[in-house]
N, CA, C, O and CB atoms as a CASP TS submission, in Angstrom:
PFRMAT TS
TARGET T0000
AUTHOR 0000-0000-0000
METHOD Language model
MODEL 1
PARENT N/A
ATOM      1  N   MET     1      -1.887  17.440  19.366  1.00  0.00           N
ATOM      2  CA  MET     1      -1.775  16.173  18.690  1.00  0.00           C
ATOM      3  C   MET     1      -3.092  15.921  17.965  1.00  0.00           C
ATOM      4  O   MET     1      -4.179  16.132  18.504  1.00  0.00           O
ATOM      5  CB  MET     1      -1.436  15.024  19.685  1.00  0.00           C
ATOM      6  N   VAL     2      -2.955  15.467  16.739  1.00  0.00           N
ATOM      7  CA  VAL     2      -4.124  15.150  15.936  1.00  0.00           C
ATOM      8  C   VAL     2      -4.071  13.665  15.605  1.00  0.00           C
ATOM      9  O   VAL     2      -3.065  13.166  15.100  1.00  0.00           O
ATOM     10  CB  VAL     2      -4.183  16.023  14.638  1.00  0.00           C
ATOM     11  N   PHE     3      -5.155  12.972  15.892  1.00  0.00           N
ATOM     12  CA  PHE     3      -5.229  11.544  15.581  1.00  0.00           C
ATOM     13  C   PHE     3      -6.091  11.364  14.346  1.00  0.00           C
ATOM     14  O   PHE     3      -7.213  11.867  14.285  1.00  0.00           O
ATOM     15  CB  PHE     3      -5.800  10.727  16.782  1.00  0.00           C
ATOM     16  N   VAL     4      -5.568  10.647  13.365  1.00  0.00           N
ATOM     17  CA  VAL     4      -6.315  10.329  12.157  1.00  0.00           C
ATOM     18  C   VAL     4      -6.317   8.816  12.018  1.00  0.00           C
ATOM     19  O   VAL     4      -5.262   8.180  12.038  1.00  0.00           O
ATOM     20  CB  VAL     4      -5.700  11.027  10.887  1.00  0.00           C
ATOM     21  N   ASP     5      -7.484   8.254  11.880  1.00  0.00           N
ATOM     22  CA  ASP     5      -7.612   6.807  11.733  1.00  0.00           C
ATOM     23  C   ASP     5      -7.029   6.369  10.395  1.00  0.00           C
ATOM     24  O   ASP     5      -7.300   6.992   9.369  1.00  0.00           O
ATOM     25  CB  ASP     5      -9.090   6.373  11.847  1.00  0.00           C
ATOM     26  N   ASP     6      -6.238   5.313  10.395  1.00  0.00           N
ATOM     27  CA  ASP     6      -5.607   4.856   9.162  1.00  0.00           C
ATOM     28  C   ASP     6      -6.617   4.351   8.137  1.00  0.00           C
ATOM     29  O   ASP     6      -6.320   4.319   6.943  1.00  0.00           O
ATOM     30  CB  ASP     6      -4.612   3.765   9.470  1.00  0.00           C
ATOM     31  N   LYS     7      -7.805   3.957   8.588  1.00  0.00           N
ATOM     32  CA  LYS     7      -8.844   3.548   7.643  1.00  0.00           C
ATOM     33  C   LYS     7      -9.323   4.731   6.812  1.00  0.00           C
ATOM     34  O   LYS     7      -9.667   4.575   5.641  1.00  0.00           O
ATOM     35  CB  LYS     7     -10.025   2.916   8.385  1.00  0.00           C
ATOM     36  N   ASN     8      -9.346   5.912   7.419  1.00  0.00           N
ATOM     37  CA  ASN     8      -9.775   7.113   6.703  1.00  0.00           C
ATOM     38  C   ASN     8      -8.657   7.679   5.834  1.00  0.00           C
ATOM     39  O   ASN     8      -8.913   8.207   4.752  1.00  0.00           O
ATOM     40  CB  ASN     8     -10.250   8.173   7.690  1.00  0.00           C
ATOM     41  N   LEU     9      -7.445   7.569   6.297  1.00  0.00           N
ATOM     42  CA  LEU     9      -6.307   8.165   5.610  1.00  0.00           C
ATOM     43  C   LEU     9      -5.769   7.263   4.505  1.00  0.00           C
ATOM     44  O   LEU     9      -5.360   7.750   3.452  1.00  0.00           O
ATOM     45  CB  LEU     9      -5.206   8.475   6.602  1.00  0.00           C
ATOM     46  N   GLY    10      -5.767   5.972   4.733  1.00  0.00           N
ATOM     47  CA  GLY    10      -5.234   5.043   3.739  1.00  0.00           C
ATOM     48  C   GLY    10      -3.740   4.845   3.909  1.00  0.00           C
ATOM     49  O   GLY    10      -3.132   5.370   4.842  1.00  0.00           O
ATOM     50  N   TYR    11      -3.165   4.093   3.011  1.00  0.00           N
ATOM     51  CA  TYR    11      -1.748   3.751   3.108  1.00  0.00           C
ATOM     52  C   TYR    11      -0.863   4.599   2.209  1.00  0.00           C
ATOM     53  O   TYR    11       0.361   4.528   2.321  1.00  0.00           O
ATOM     54  CB  TYR    11      -1.552   2.306   2.774  1.00  0.00           C
ATOM     55  N   ALA    12      -1.439   5.394   1.326  1.00  0.00           N
ATOM     56  CA  ALA    12      -0.647   6.181   0.376  1.00  0.00           C
ATOM     57  C   ALA    12       0.292   7.180   1.067  1.00  0.00           C
ATOM     58  O   ALA    12       1.452   7.266   0.665  1.00  0.00           O
ATOM     59  CB  ALA    12      -1.574   6.927  -0.566  1.00  0.00           C
ATOM     60  N   PRO    13      -0.144   7.939   2.083  1.00  0.00           N
ATOM     61  CA  PRO    13       0.792   8.874   2.741  1.00  0.00           C
ATOM     62  C   PRO    13       1.984   8.171   3.389  1.00  0.00           C
ATOM     63  O   PRO    13       3.102   8.685   3.345  1.00  0.00           O
ATOM     64  CB  PRO    13       0.057   9.681   3.797  1.00  0.00           C
ATOM     65  N   PHE    14       1.758   7.018   3.980  1.00  0.00           N
ATOM     66  CA  PHE    14       2.861   6.260   4.580  1.00  0.00           C
ATOM     67  C   PHE    14       3.866   5.863   3.507  1.00  0.00           C
ATOM     68  O   PHE    14       5.074   6.017   3.689  1.00  0.00           O
ATOM     69  CB  PHE    14       2.332   5.004   5.313  1.00  0.00           C
ATOM     70  N   TYR    15       3.363   5.354   2.392  1.00  0.00           N
ATOM     71  CA  TYR    15       4.248   4.935   1.317  1.00  0.00           C
ATOM     72  C   TYR    15       5.016   6.123   0.734  1.00  0.00           C
ATOM     73  O   TYR    15       6.217   6.020   0.481  1.00  0.00           O
ATOM     74  CB  TYR    15       3.449   4.235   0.220  1.00  0.00           C
ATOM     75  N   GLU    16       4.334   7.247   0.521  1.00  0.00           N
ATOM     76  CA  GLU    16       4.995   8.423  -0.052  1.00  0.00           C
ATOM     77  C   GLU    16       6.143   8.909   0.827  1.00  0.00           C
ATOM     78  O   GLU    16       7.204   9.275   0.321  1.00  0.00           O
ATOM     79  CB  GLU    16       3.985   9.550  -0.253  1.00  0.00           C
ATOM     80  N   LYS    17       5.933   8.915   2.139  1.00  0.00           N
ATOM     81  CA  LYS    17       6.997   9.321   3.065  1.00  0.00           C
ATOM     82  C   LYS    17       8.161   8.329   3.004  1.00  0.00           C
ATOM     83  O   LYS    17       9.322   8.731   2.943  1.00  0.00           O
ATOM     84  CB  LYS    17       6.451   9.424   4.515  1.00  0.00           C
ATOM     85  N   TRP    18       7.848   7.050   3.020  1.00  0.00           N
ATOM     86  CA  TRP    18       8.881   6.018   2.948  1.00  0.00           C
ATOM     87  C   TRP    18       9.677   6.150   1.657  1.00  0.00           C
ATOM     88  O   TRP    18      10.903   6.038   1.667  1.00  0.00           O
ATOM     89  CB  TRP    18       8.256   4.616   3.046  1.00  0.00           C
ATOM     90  N   ASN    19       8.986   6.388   0.547  1.00  0.00           N
ATOM     91  CA  ASN    19       9.640   6.512  -0.745  1.00  0.00           C
ATOM     92  C   ASN    19      10.556   7.742  -0.785  1.00  0.00           C
ATOM     93  O   ASN    19      11.652   7.675  -1.340  1.00  0.00           O
ATOM     94  CB  ASN    19       8.592   6.592  -1.861  1.00  0.00           C
ATOM     95  N   LYS    20      10.121   8.847  -0.209  1.00  0.00           N
ATOM     96  CA  LYS    20      10.965  10.049  -0.170  1.00  0.00           C
ATOM     97  C   LYS    20      12.242   9.796   0.630  1.00  0.00           C
ATOM     98  O   LYS    20      13.324  10.232   0.236  1.00  0.00           O
ATOM     99  CB  LYS    20      10.187  11.233   0.438  1.00  0.00           C
ATOM    100  N   LEU    21      12.113   9.101   1.738  1.00  0.00           N
ATOM    101  CA  LEU    21      13.298   8.789   2.542  1.00  0.00           C
ATOM    102  C   LEU    21      14.274   7.899   1.773  1.00  0.00           C
ATOM    103  O   LEU    21      15.486   8.104   1.843  1.00  0.00           O
ATOM    104  CB  LEU    21      12.886   8.106   3.851  1.00  0.00           C
ATOM    105  N   LYS    22      13.758   6.922   1.047  1.00  0.00           N
ATOM    106  CA  LYS    22      14.632   6.051   0.253  1.00  0.00           C
ATOM    107  C   LYS    22      15.281   6.821  -0.894  1.00  0.00           C
ATOM    108  O   LYS    22      16.439   6.576  -1.228  1.00  0.00           O
ATOM    109  CB  LYS    22      13.840   4.855  -0.301  1.00  0.00           C
ATOM    110  N   ALA    23      14.540   7.752  -1.497  1.00  0.00           N
ATOM    111  CA  ALA    23      15.096   8.555  -2.595  1.00  0.00           C
ATOM    112  C   ALA    23      16.214   9.463  -2.080  1.00  0.00           C
ATOM    113  O   ALA    23      17.212   9.666  -2.771  1.00  0.00           O
ATOM    114  CB  ALA    23      13.985   9.403  -3.267  1.00  0.00           C
ATOM    115  N   ILE    24      16.055  10.003  -0.886  1.00  0.00           N
ATOM    116  CA  ILE    24      17.101  10.848  -0.300  1.00  0.00           C
ATOM    117  C   ILE    24      18.337  10.007   0.019  1.00  0.00           C
ATOM    118  O   ILE    24      19.467  10.427  -0.232  1.00  0.00           O
ATOM    119  CB  ILE    24      16.582  11.556   0.980  1.00  0.00           C
ATOM    120  N   LYS    25      18.111   8.823   0.572  1.00  0.00           N
ATOM    121  CA  LYS    25      19.223   7.981   0.998  1.00  0.00           C
ATOM    122  C   LYS    25      19.953   7.331  -0.181  1.00  0.00           C
ATOM    123  O   LYS    25      21.182   7.268  -0.185  1.00  0.00           O
ATOM    124  CB  LYS    25      18.722   6.908   1.940  1.00  0.00           C
ATOM    125  N   TYR    26      19.203   6.846  -1.186  1.00  0.00           N
ATOM    126  CA  TYR    26      19.811   6.067  -2.264  1.00  0.00           C
ATOM    127  C   TYR    26      19.810   6.745  -3.632  1.00  0.00           C
ATOM    128  O   TYR    26      20.458   6.260  -4.560  1.00  0.00           O
ATOM    129  CB  TYR    26      19.110   4.771  -2.376  1.00  0.00           C
ATOM    130  N   GLY    27      19.095   7.853  -3.768  1.00  0.00           N
ATOM    131  CA  GLY    27      19.075   8.562  -5.041  1.00  0.00           C
ATOM    132  C   GLY    27      17.693   8.583  -5.681  1.00  0.00           C
ATOM    133  O   GLY    27      16.840   7.744  -5.389  1.00  0.00           O
ATOM    134  N   GLU    28      17.495   9.552  -6.550  1.00  0.00           N
ATOM    135  CA  GLU    28      16.198   9.737  -7.183  1.00  0.00           C
ATOM    136  C   GLU    28      15.801   8.570  -8.082  1.00  0.00           C
ATOM    137  O   GLU    28      14.615   8.273  -8.223  1.00  0.00           O
ATOM    138  CB  GLU    28      16.203  11.007  -7.981  1.00  0.00           C
ATOM    139  N   THR    29      16.768   7.917  -8.681  1.00  0.00           N
ATOM    140  CA  THR    29      16.453   6.797  -9.570  1.00  0.00           C
ATOM    141  C   THR    29      15.757   5.682  -8.803  1.00  0.00           C
ATOM    142  O   THR    29      14.795   5.088  -9.289  1.00  0.00           O
ATOM    143  CB  THR    29      17.730   6.262 -10.240  1.00  0.00           C
ATOM    144  N   ILE    30      16.247   5.404  -7.609  1.00  0.00           N
ATOM    145  CA  ILE    30      15.619   4.378  -6.772  1.00  0.00           C
ATOM    146  C   ILE    30      14.202   4.799  -6.416  1.00  0.00           C
ATOM    147  O   ILE    30      13.285   3.978  -6.463  1.00  0.00           O
ATOM    148  CB  ILE    30      16.446   4.129  -5.488  1.00  0.00           C
ATOM    149  N   GLY    31      14.010   6.056  -6.064  1.00  0.00           N
ATOM    150  CA  GLY    31      12.682   6.554  -5.731  1.00  0.00           C
ATOM    151  C   GLY    31      11.711   6.412  -6.888  1.00  0.00           C
ATOM    152  O   GLY    31      10.556   6.037  -6.686  1.00  0.00           O
ATOM    153  N   GLU    32      12.163   6.704  -8.088  1.00  0.00           N
ATOM    154  CA  GLU    32      11.307   6.576  -9.269  1.00  0.00           C
ATOM    155  C   GLU    32      10.979   5.109  -9.550  1.00  0.00           C
ATOM    156  O   GLU    32       9.842   4.774  -9.883  1.00  0.00           O
ATOM    157  CB  GLU    32      11.986   7.212 -10.496  1.00  0.00           C
ATOM    158  N   ASN    33      11.974   4.244  -9.413  1.00  0.00           N
ATOM    159  CA  ASN    33      11.740   2.811  -9.632  1.00  0.00           C
ATOM    160  C   ASN    33      10.762   2.235  -8.612  1.00  0.00           C
ATOM    161  O   ASN    33       9.885   1.446  -8.964  1.00  0.00           O
ATOM    162  CB  ASN    33      13.060   2.045  -9.569  1.00  0.00           C
ATOM    163  N   LEU    34      10.916   2.630  -7.349  1.00  0.00           N
ATOM    164  CA  LEU    34       9.993   2.156  -6.318  1.00  0.00           C
ATOM    165  C   LEU    34       8.575   2.651  -6.576  1.00  0.00           C
ATOM    166  O   LEU    34       7.608   1.920  -6.362  1.00  0.00           O
ATOM    167  CB  LEU    34      10.463   2.611  -4.935  1.00  0.00           C
ATOM    168  N   LYS    35       8.455   3.877  -7.028  1.00  0.00           N
ATOM    169  CA  LYS    35       7.127   4.425  -7.326  1.00  0.00           C
ATOM    170  C   LYS    35       6.480   3.664  -8.476  1.00  0.00           C
ATOM    171  O   LYS    35       5.278   3.399  -8.449  1.00  0.00           O
ATOM    172  CB  LYS    35       7.221   5.927  -7.669  1.00  0.00           C
ATOM    173  N   GLU    36       7.268   3.313  -9.481  1.00  0.00           N
ATOM    174  CA  GLU    36       6.750   2.539 -10.611  1.00  0.00           C
ATOM    175  C   GLU    36       6.276   1.157 -10.156  1.00  0.00           C
ATOM    176  O   GLU    36       5.208   0.699 -10.562  1.00  0.00           O
ATOM    177  CB  GLU    36       7.826   2.397 -11.703  1.00  0.00           C
ATOM    178  N   LEU    37       7.071   0.499  -9.316  1.00  0.00           N
ATOM    179  CA  LEU    37       6.680  -0.808  -8.800  1.00  0.00           C
ATOM    180  C   LEU    37       5.438  -0.712  -7.918  1.00  0.00           C
ATOM    181  O   LEU    37       4.577  -1.592  -7.952  1.00  0.00           O
ATOM    182  CB  LEU    37       7.831  -1.429  -8.013  1.00  0.00           C
ATOM    183  N   TYR    38       5.348   0.356  -7.133  1.00  0.00           N
ATOM    184  CA  TYR    38       4.186   0.577  -6.279  1.00  0.00           C
ATOM    185  C   TYR    38       2.919   0.665  -7.112  1.00  0.00           C
ATOM    186  O   TYR    38       1.932  -0.010  -6.821  1.00  0.00           O
ATOM    187  CB  TYR    38       4.364   1.850  -5.446  1.00  0.00           C
ATOM    188  N   THR    39       2.941   1.498  -8.152  1.00  0.00           N
ATOM    189  CA  THR    39       1.735   1.668  -8.962  1.00  0.00           C
ATOM    190  C   THR    39       1.412   0.403  -9.751  1.00  0.00           C
ATOM    191  O   THR    39       0.248   0.155 -10.069  1.00  0.00           O
ATOM    192  CB  THR    39       1.900   2.850  -9.917  1.00  0.00           C
ATOM    193  N   LYS    40       2.408  -0.386 -10.066  1.00  0.00           N
ATOM    194  CA  LYS    40       2.184  -1.602 -10.849  1.00  0.00           C
ATOM    195  C   LYS    40       1.649  -2.752  -9.995  1.00  0.00           C
ATOM    196  O   LYS    40       0.813  -3.527 -10.460  1.00  0.00           O
ATOM    197  CB  LYS    40       3.476  -2.028 -11.527  1.00  0.00           C
ATOM    198  N   TYR    41       2.124  -2.871  -8.743  1.00  0.00           N
ATOM    199  CA  TYR    41       1.814  -4.061  -7.953  1.00  0.00           C
ATOM    200  C   TYR    41       1.026  -3.821  -6.668  1.00  0.00           C
ATOM    201  O   TYR    41       0.047  -4.524  -6.414  1.00  0.00           O
ATOM    202  CB  TYR    41       3.066  -4.737  -7.610  1.00  0.00           C
ATOM    203  N   ILE    42       1.418  -2.865  -5.866  1.00  0.00           N
ATOM    204  CA  ILE    42       0.869  -2.734  -4.517  1.00  0.00           C
ATOM    205  C   ILE    42      -0.631  -2.492  -4.520  1.00  0.00           C
ATOM    206  O   ILE    42      -1.371  -3.166  -3.803  1.00  0.00           O
ATOM    207  CB  ILE    42       1.560  -1.611  -3.786  1.00  0.00           C
ATOM    208  N   TYR    43      -1.084  -1.535  -5.319  1.00  0.00           N
ATOM    209  CA  TYR    43      -2.520  -1.221  -5.334  1.00  0.00           C
ATOM    210  C   TYR    43      -3.337  -2.466  -5.688  1.00  0.00           C
ATOM    211  O   TYR    43      -4.347  -2.750  -5.046  1.00  0.00           O
ATOM    212  CB  TYR    43      -2.819  -0.080  -6.343  1.00  0.00           C
ATOM    213  N   HIS    44      -2.902  -3.200  -6.700  1.00  0.00           N
ATOM    214  CA  HIS    44      -3.643  -4.382  -7.134  1.00  0.00           C
ATOM    215  C   HIS    44      -3.608  -5.489  -6.073  1.00  0.00           C
ATOM    216  O   HIS    44      -4.599  -6.192  -5.876  1.00  0.00           O
ATOM    217  CB  HIS    44      -3.073  -4.904  -8.456  1.00  0.00           C
ATOM    218  N   CYS    45      -2.487  -5.639  -5.405  1.00  0.00           N
ATOM    219  CA  CYS    45      -2.394  -6.643  -4.337  1.00  0.00           C
ATOM    220  C   CYS    45      -3.334  -6.314  -3.187  1.00  0.00           C
ATOM    221  O   CYS    45      -4.030  -7.197  -2.685  1.00  0.00           O
ATOM    222  CB  CYS    45      -0.956  -6.743  -3.820  1.00  0.00           C
ATOM    223  N   ILE    46      -3.361  -5.071  -2.769  1.00  0.00           N
ATOM    224  CA  ILE    46      -4.240  -4.655  -1.670  1.00  0.00           C
ATOM    225  C   ILE    46      -5.701  -4.817  -2.070  1.00  0.00           C
ATOM    226  O   ILE    46      -6.515  -5.256  -1.257  1.00  0.00           O
ATOM    227  CB  ILE    46      -3.955  -3.189  -1.267  1.00  0.00           C
ATOM    228  N   GLU    47      -6.047  -4.472  -3.300  1.00  0.00           N
ATOM    229  CA  GLU    47      -7.418  -4.662  -3.780  1.00  0.00           C
ATOM    230  C   GLU    47      -7.810  -6.135  -3.740  1.00  0.00           C
ATOM    231  O   GLU    47      -8.929  -6.468  -3.351  1.00  0.00           O
ATOM    232  CB  GLU    47      -7.569  -4.115  -5.208  1.00  0.00           C
ATOM    233  N   ARG    48      -6.917  -7.000  -4.131  1.00  0.00           N
ATOM    234  CA  ARG    48      -7.203  -8.437  -4.120  1.00  0.00           C
ATOM    235  C   ARG    48      -7.371  -8.953  -2.702  1.00  0.00           C
ATOM    236  O   ARG    48      -8.289  -9.724  -2.421  1.00  0.00           O
ATOM    237  CB  ARG    48      -6.090  -9.211  -4.826  1.00  0.00           C
ATOM    238  N   ILE    49      -6.497  -8.534  -1.819  1.00  0.00           N
ATOM    239  CA  ILE    49      -6.525  -9.030  -0.444  1.00  0.00           C
ATOM    240  C   ILE    49      -7.784  -8.588   0.296  1.00  0.00           C
ATOM    241  O   ILE    49      -8.445  -9.410   0.931  1.00  0.00           O
ATOM    242  CB  ILE    49      -5.292  -8.553   0.307  1.00  0.00           C
ATOM    243  N   PHE    50      -8.125  -7.303   0.222  1.00  0.00           N
ATOM    244  CA  PHE    50      -9.203  -6.765   1.045  1.00  0.00           C
ATOM    245  C   PHE    50     -10.561  -6.696   0.347  1.00  0.00           C
ATOM    246  O   PHE    50     -11.594  -6.818   1.005  1.00  0.00           O
ATOM    247  CB  PHE    50      -8.830  -5.408   1.508  1.00  0.00           C
ATOM    248  N   GLU    51     -10.576  -6.503  -0.962  1.00  0.00           N
ATOM    249  CA  GLU    51     -11.839  -6.350  -1.678  1.00  0.00           C
ATOM    250  C   GLU    51     -12.201  -7.567  -2.518  1.00  0.00           C
ATOM    251  O   GLU    51     -13.367  -7.738  -2.876  1.00  0.00           O
ATOM    252  CB  GLU    51     -11.776  -5.138  -2.559  1.00  0.00           C
ATOM    253  N   GLY    52     -11.244  -8.402  -2.835  1.00  0.00           N
ATOM    254  CA  GLY    52     -11.495  -9.550  -3.684  1.00  0.00           C
ATOM    255  C   GLY    52     -11.552  -9.187  -5.157  1.00  0.00           C
ATOM    256  O   GLY    52     -12.083  -9.948  -5.965  1.00  0.00           O
ATOM    257  N   ASN    53     -11.008  -8.031  -5.512  1.00  0.00           N
ATOM    258  CA  ASN    53     -11.019  -7.548  -6.886  1.00  0.00           C
ATOM    259  C   ASN    53      -9.754  -8.019  -7.598  1.00  0.00           C
ATOM    260  O   ASN    53      -8.651  -7.592  -7.257  1.00  0.00           O
ATOM    261  CB  ASN    53     -11.131  -6.002  -6.928  1.00  0.00           C
ATOM    262  N   THR    54      -9.911  -8.895  -8.583  1.00  0.00           N
ATOM    263  CA  THR    54      -8.752  -9.394  -9.328  1.00  0.00           C
ATOM    264  C   THR    54      -8.539  -8.629 -10.620  1.00  0.00           C
ATOM    265  O   THR    54      -7.619  -8.941 -11.376  1.00  0.00           O
ATOM    266  CB  THR    54      -8.918 -10.870  -9.632  1.00  0.00           C
ATOM    267  N   GLY    55      -9.366  -7.642 -10.884  1.00  0.00           N
ATOM    268  CA  GLY    55      -9.268  -6.876 -12.118  1.00  0.00           C
ATOM    269  C   GLY    55     -10.277  -7.337 -13.146  1.00  0.00           C
ATOM    270  O   GLY    55     -10.885  -6.517 -13.834  1.00  0.00           O
ATOM    271  N   GLU    56     -10.460  -8.636 -13.257  1.00  0.00           N
ATOM    272  CA  GLU    56     -11.412  -9.179 -14.217  1.00  0.00           C
ATOM    273  C   GLU    56     -12.677  -9.700 -13.551  1.00  0.00           C
ATOM    274  O   GLU    56     -13.746  -9.705 -14.162  1.00  0.00           O
ATOM    275  CB  GLU    56     -10.766 -10.283 -15.011  1.00  0.00           C
ATOM    276  N   GLU    57     -12.562 -10.133 -12.320  1.00  0.00           N
ATOM    277  CA  GLU    57     -13.716 -10.686 -11.620  1.00  0.00           C
ATOM    278  C   GLU    57     -13.585 -10.423 -10.124  1.00  0.00           C
ATOM    279  O   GLU    57     -12.503 -10.128  -9.616  1.00  0.00           O
ATOM    280  CB  GLU    57     -13.853 -12.201 -11.896  1.00  0.00           C
ATOM    281  N   LEU    58     -14.709 -10.538  -9.441  1.00  0.00           N
ATOM    282  CA  LEU    58     -14.710 -10.418  -7.991  1.00  0.00           C
ATOM    283  C   LEU    58     -14.677 -11.811  -7.391  1.00  0.00           C
ATOM    284  O   LEU    58     -15.464 -12.683  -7.760  1.00  0.00           O
ATOM    285  CB  LEU    58     -15.946  -9.627  -7.492  1.00  0.00           C
ATOM    286  N   VAL    59     -13.768 -12.001  -6.474  1.00  0.00           N
ATOM    287  CA  VAL    59     -13.663 -13.267  -5.747  1.00  0.00           C
ATOM    288  C   VAL    59     -13.767 -12.958  -4.271  1.00  0.00           C
ATOM    289  O   VAL    59     -13.811 -11.791  -3.882  1.00  0.00           O
ATOM    290  CB  VAL    59     -12.326 -14.019  -6.074  1.00  0.00           C
ATOM    291  N   GLU    60     -13.806 -13.968  -3.461  1.00  0.00           N
ATOM    292  CA  GLU    60     -13.908 -13.754  -2.023  1.00  0.00           C
ATOM    293  C   GLU    60     -12.615 -13.142  -1.489  1.00  0.00           C
ATOM    294  O   GLU    60     -11.529 -13.638  -1.791  1.00  0.00           O
ATOM    295  CB  GLU    60     -14.219 -15.078  -1.297  1.00  0.00           C
ATOM    296  N   PRO    61     -12.715 -12.066  -0.696  1.00  0.00           N
ATOM    297  CA  PRO    61     -11.500 -11.484  -0.099  1.00  0.00           C
ATOM    298  C   PRO    61     -10.789 -12.511   0.787  1.00  0.00           C
ATOM    299  O   PRO    61     -11.409 -13.439   1.306  1.00  0.00           O
ATOM    300  CB  PRO    61     -11.852 -10.217   0.730  1.00  0.00           C
ATOM    301  N   LEU    62      -9.504 -12.329   0.943  1.00  0.00           N
ATOM    302  CA  LEU    62      -8.732 -13.243   1.780  1.00  0.00           C
ATOM    303  C   LEU    62      -9.123 -13.079   3.243  1.00  0.00           C
ATOM    304  O   LEU    62      -9.534 -12.000   3.669  1.00  0.00           O
ATOM    305  CB  LEU    62      -7.223 -13.001   1.600  1.00  0.00           C
ATOM    306  N   LYS    63      -8.993 -14.149   3.998  1.00  0.00           N
ATOM    307  CA  LYS    63      -9.323 -14.117   5.424  1.00  0.00           C
ATOM    308  C   LYS    63      -8.033 -14.145   6.227  1.00  0.00           C
ATOM    309  O   LYS    63      -7.089 -14.858   5.885  1.00  0.00           O
ATOM    310  CB  LYS    63     -10.246 -15.310   5.818  1.00  0.00           C
ATOM    311  N   PHE    64      -8.003 -13.362   7.299  1.00  0.00           N
ATOM    312  CA  PHE    64      -6.849 -13.300   8.181  1.00  0.00           C
ATOM    313  C   PHE    64      -7.184 -13.971   9.501  1.00  0.00           C
ATOM    314  O   PHE    64      -8.334 -13.959   9.940  1.00  0.00           O
ATOM    315  CB  PHE    64      -6.405 -11.842   8.408  1.00  0.00           C
ATOM    316  N   ILE    65      -6.186 -14.549  10.123  1.00  0.00           N
ATOM    317  CA  ILE    65      -6.374 -15.128  11.450  1.00  0.00           C
ATOM    318  C   ILE    65      -6.535 -14.000  12.468  1.00  0.00           C
ATOM    319  O   ILE    65      -7.375 -14.074  13.365  1.00  0.00           O
ATOM    320  CB  ILE    65      -5.179 -16.053  11.831  1.00  0.00           C
ATOM    321  N   THR    66      -5.721 -12.961  12.317  1.00  0.00           N
ATOM    322  CA  THR    66      -5.846 -11.763  13.161  1.00  0.00           C
ATOM    323  C   THR    66      -6.256 -10.601  12.267  1.00  0.00           C
ATOM    324  O   THR    66      -5.860 -10.551  11.102  1.00  0.00           O
ATOM    325  CB  THR    66      -4.498 -11.444  13.923  1.00  0.00           C
ATOM    326  N   PRO    67      -7.045  -9.662  12.795  1.00  0.00           N
ATOM    327  CA  PRO    67      -7.490  -8.531  11.972  1.00  0.00           C
ATOM    328  C   PRO    67      -6.311  -7.707  11.454  1.00  0.00           C
ATOM    329  O   PRO    67      -5.352  -7.461  12.186  1.00  0.00           O
ATOM    330  CB  PRO    67      -8.433  -7.634  12.776  1.00  0.00           C
ATOM    331  N   ARG    68      -6.383  -7.291  10.214  1.00  0.00           N
ATOM    332  CA  ARG    68      -5.349  -6.481   9.559  1.00  0.00           C
ATOM    333  C   ARG    68      -6.002  -5.310   8.842  1.00  0.00           C
ATOM    334  O   ARG    68      -7.170  -5.357   8.456  1.00  0.00           O
ATOM    335  CB  ARG    68      -4.517  -7.335   8.559  1.00  0.00           C
ATOM    336  N   THR    69      -5.218  -4.272   8.682  1.00  0.00           N
ATOM    337  CA  THR    69      -5.633  -3.152   7.847  1.00  0.00           C
ATOM    338  C   THR    69      -4.693  -3.109   6.651  1.00  0.00           C
ATOM    339  O   THR    69      -3.659  -3.777   6.634  1.00  0.00           O
ATOM    340  CB  THR    69      -5.617  -1.792   8.645  1.00  0.00           C
ATOM    341  N   ASN    70      -5.062  -2.319   5.656  1.00  0.00           N
ATOM    342  CA  ASN    70      -4.195  -2.239   4.491  1.00  0.00           C
ATOM    343  C   ASN    70      -2.851  -1.596   4.850  1.00  0.00           C
ATOM    344  O   ASN    70      -1.836  -1.913   4.229  1.00  0.00           O
ATOM    345  CB  ASN    70      -4.883  -1.448   3.373  1.00  0.00           C
ATOM    346  N   LEU    71      -2.828  -0.704   5.835  1.00  0.00           N
ATOM    347  CA  LEU    71      -1.567  -0.124   6.282  1.00  0.00           C
ATOM    348  C   LEU    71      -0.657  -1.170   6.919  1.00  0.00           C
ATOM    349  O   LEU    71       0.558  -1.137   6.725  1.00  0.00           O
ATOM    350  CB  LEU    71      -1.830   1.001   7.269  1.00  0.00           C
ATOM    351  N   ASN    72      -1.242  -2.100   7.679  1.00  0.00           N
ATOM    352  CA  ASN    72      -0.439  -3.194   8.252  1.00  0.00           C
ATOM    353  C   ASN    72       0.234  -4.005   7.159  1.00  0.00           C
ATOM    354  O   ASN    72       1.400  -4.377   7.287  1.00  0.00           O
ATOM    355  CB  ASN    72      -1.313  -4.112   9.119  1.00  0.00           C
ATOM    356  N   CYS    73      -0.485  -4.278   6.101  1.00  0.00           N
ATOM    357  CA  CYS    73       0.076  -5.081   5.001  1.00  0.00           C
ATOM    358  C   CYS    73       1.160  -4.313   4.256  1.00  0.00           C
ATOM    359  O   CYS    73       2.136  -4.919   3.815  1.00  0.00           O
ATOM    360  CB  CYS    73      -1.033  -5.501   4.021  1.00  0.00           C
ATOM    361  N   ILE    74       1.023  -3.029   4.105  1.00  0.00           N
ATOM    362  CA  ILE    74       2.036  -2.229   3.432  1.00  0.00           C
ATOM    363  C   ILE    74       3.320  -2.199   4.243  1.00  0.00           C
ATOM    364  O   ILE    74       4.416  -2.285   3.688  1.00  0.00           O
ATOM    365  CB  ILE    74       1.527  -0.810   3.193  1.00  0.00           C
ATOM    366  N   LYS    75       3.182  -2.077   5.551  1.00  0.00           N
ATOM    367  CA  LYS    75       4.375  -2.037   6.393  1.00  0.00           C
ATOM    368  C   LYS    75       5.112  -3.351   6.307  1.00  0.00           C
ATOM    369  O   LYS    75       6.149  -3.521   6.947  1.00  0.00           O
ATOM    370  CB  LYS    75       4.012  -1.724   7.848  1.00  0.00           C
TER
END
């Protein structure tokens, strides 16, 4: 068994696996559409939440009541 910390690995492998499963179940068109939405929205949302990067300016990152990782938010 190999343990890899999700902070080091990131959320991209989890999403890619999830997307492949949806493409197999519902068809390649759905997989392509989900990938397009992912690249358009998810990365920017995670950057805003954890880094405070809005694209044009840096703002204070959001605060959580309980600690979260970017993988938790993706799930």
